[in-house]
C-alpha positions, 0 to 999 in steps of 0.5 A: 902488571908489565915490568922491563927486563934489567938487560933493557934497563941497563942498555936503556941506562948506557944510551942515556948516559952516553947521550947526556955527554952531548947536552948543553952545560946548563938548560934552565927551559924545557928547550926541545922537550918542550910539550903540548901537555907540559905547557898546558899543566904547568899553567894548572900545576903550580911549583913547575919549573924547567925540566924535572916541573914539566916532564917529571920523570920518576924521581926528578924532582932534584935535578936543578940543571943538566951541569952535574958531573957524569957520574952523578947523572949515572947514579941518578939515573940508575935510580931513576929508571926501574921506577920510571919503567915501573910507572909506565905501566899503570894499569887500565883499571885503578881508583884515583880518589881525592878527599875535599873536606869542609870540617877544616874550614876552607871554604867557611865564609866564601861567596859563592863566585869565590868557593866555585871558583876554588872548587873549579881550580881544585877540579882542573888541578885534580883532573889533569893529575888523573884523578877519576873519583871526588870524595866530597864531604856534605855533613861533617855534623848533622848538617849540610852541605846541600838542601836538606829537608832533615838537618840545617845548612853547615857553618862551615859553608856560610859561618852559621848553622842553619843560615842558607846560602846568599846568593842560593846555590846547592854546593852538592848539586854543583859539583855533581855536575862539575865532576860528571863534566870532568868525567870523574866520579863524584861520592858524597862524604858524610860523617854519620855519628858525630854531630857537632865538633869541638868549634861549633858554639851554637846549634840551629833549631832545625838541628836533630840535638835540639829536636831530641837531645836524648838520642845523642850523649856528649864526650868532651866537646863533641855530641854524638848520635848515640850508636847503641840506639836503634832511632838513630840507625833509621834517622841516619839512613833516611838522611842517607837515602834522601841523598842518594834519591835526589842527587846523582852521586856514584858513592856514597861514603863515610869516615872513620868516626863511629863511637869517638876516639879515646881519651884518656880518663874519659869514659863513653857515657852509654850505661842507659843505653846498654840496659835498654838495648843490650841485645843479650850482650854482657860485654860492653866492647861487643855490644858497641860492636855489634851497634856499629854492625847493624848500622853498616848492614842497615846502611848499606841496605838503604843505599842499594835499595834506593840504587843498586849502583851507588857504591857503599865506601868506607875509610877507616883508620889505618889500624885494625887490631894490634897483633901485640895485643892478642885477641882471636882477630888478625892484628898487624905489627904496630902499636896505635889505636885500633878500628876493632877495639877502640872505635869497635868499628869491625871493618874486616867483618864488614868487608867479608858480609859485603856489606861495604863495595870499596874500603879505604884504610887510611894509611897515613904513616910513612915506611918505617914509621916506628908505630905504624910502619906503612909497609906493614900496613898496606901488606896486612889490608892486601892480606886481609881485607881482599873481598872488596876492592882495597883502596889506599888512603894516602897522606900526601904532605907525609909521603913527600915530607919522609925520605926514601930508606933505600935513597934519602935523596928522594921521597917515599912517593915511589916506594909507595906506588910500588907497593900499591901497584904489586901487592895483590888486591890493591885497587888503588888509592885515594889522596889526603887531602885535594889542597895539597895535590892542587899545591903540587906538595913536594912535586906530587901533583907533577908525578901524578900527571906525568907518570904514575897517572900518565895514562886514563883509568876505569874504575875497578869492576864491582861484579857483586853490583853488576856484572853484565856489559852494555850492548855495543855501540851501534852505527860508529861512521866516520863523517866531514862536518864543517868544523873537521873529520868526526866519528859519530855513533848511537848508544846501545838499547839499555831497558834498565839504569843498569844496562844503559850506557853512560860513557864511551871510551875511544882507543887508536892504533896506528897502522897494522898495530894489533887492537889492545883494549887492556893496555890504556896507552891506547885509550884517547878519549873517555867521552859521554858524547856519542862523537869524537873529533879525529886529528886529521893532518893530511889523509896520509896515515891509517889509523884503526879506532875502537869505541865501546860503551861503560854502564854506570859501574864501567862494565866495558862492551864489545869493541867496534872497529873503524879505520880511517886515514888521517 
């Protein structure tokens, strides 16, 4: 990570302070600060207004005008600048995800046109915010937001389980296409064991519970695939294999529902299953963890056997184990529900075994929370979950509503990003949930676009899946076409799928500037095309353009250079 020396910070604050003396007493527009990016993003992202909405320097949302006294300006800049300087040095590789869920009913009853318009708007805003991965829920209760040969259409799509959309369309296929068009990855999100949610009152005749009720148990208002029955592991893996083989997804994602979240006074009714399939276990808790472990290993094998490049991700509850409860597994200084003890999900075991390809613990609490302090938890996961890329699940609404502990005038977004980007082994974040970003809650989307995600990011490397880069591009040339000046190149040869180039990165360097492709500020495009239109002006300025190739896992090829005058 790159930081700014404190002396430069002080000098820069002084320059801004003295310069601000010449500012007009009131300026409710963007004035000379208006930029093409600011205007275009302001059209997409709601709740942007004036200087603070469009320019969005870190911690700028409380500034309504430039009529404050010089003392307040100076104090504001003093708190602003360290975070501005830090945020401008974003990493070249970072997972920047967002969840789009169906269980909340946000799409239920919409026509095809309405839902596609809604999703198009969400994707446009998320793209403008620098998000590079969409986690889209396609199976919430043994149903489908895609054409499944095994499970019924979801009621969260059409209003009635088993009823196909009319006019017909396939939301998963459509989302894959739309995300790839925006250079975003699409990860299909399923809930593996939940078979019926509280609000579902009628099951379709093709629902797996109707076909095999003996494989399920009831828990409150829920129906759960019994994790102790091996037939359920086989069935769920069959469903996943179908998705992976038929759709060009980049990842398969499961969430935090394994055994049900416990309810006071309610036992899990798995006595019969324990008797039949105990596998030598005497302790019920250990047996339940064993069941989930077996499922995770089988699911991982299923995904990678079907397509070795498809990533398998999990987003567990944010607490693994409370230290105060003792035991032989590591715990955090927390006091809440536990993956290991209550949901029987041994995430750290899966990570260390290499069964999952990325891990997104849902650390949704604020910094300083009495039972589950964000600061404590991100440090804990950074220490214990380093064997696979660690992505932090962030709650947008809670983050912007919580006050920064050291500066109550602002929210906790800046400090959470500081922790995310300075702690070892953290490779990005995923936002809960997309609609909150799209609404620009607390200016979150604006901050992403102009600050934390101001430069593009490639995906974190996953050498355990593939570590061989594709060949470099061929025949890079600059040619005039009827509509302008272009760079053209040819794709490198690739014998196998993992060897083929899927995208290309275009970098630009001015004059004698040293070529440095490690700095994302030099990236001008990430594209699946084998051409790039150059911004020609008068042909008097020299530039060096660099093009590299990316494979499916975004391993990057050697560079090829071409000098041009624009």
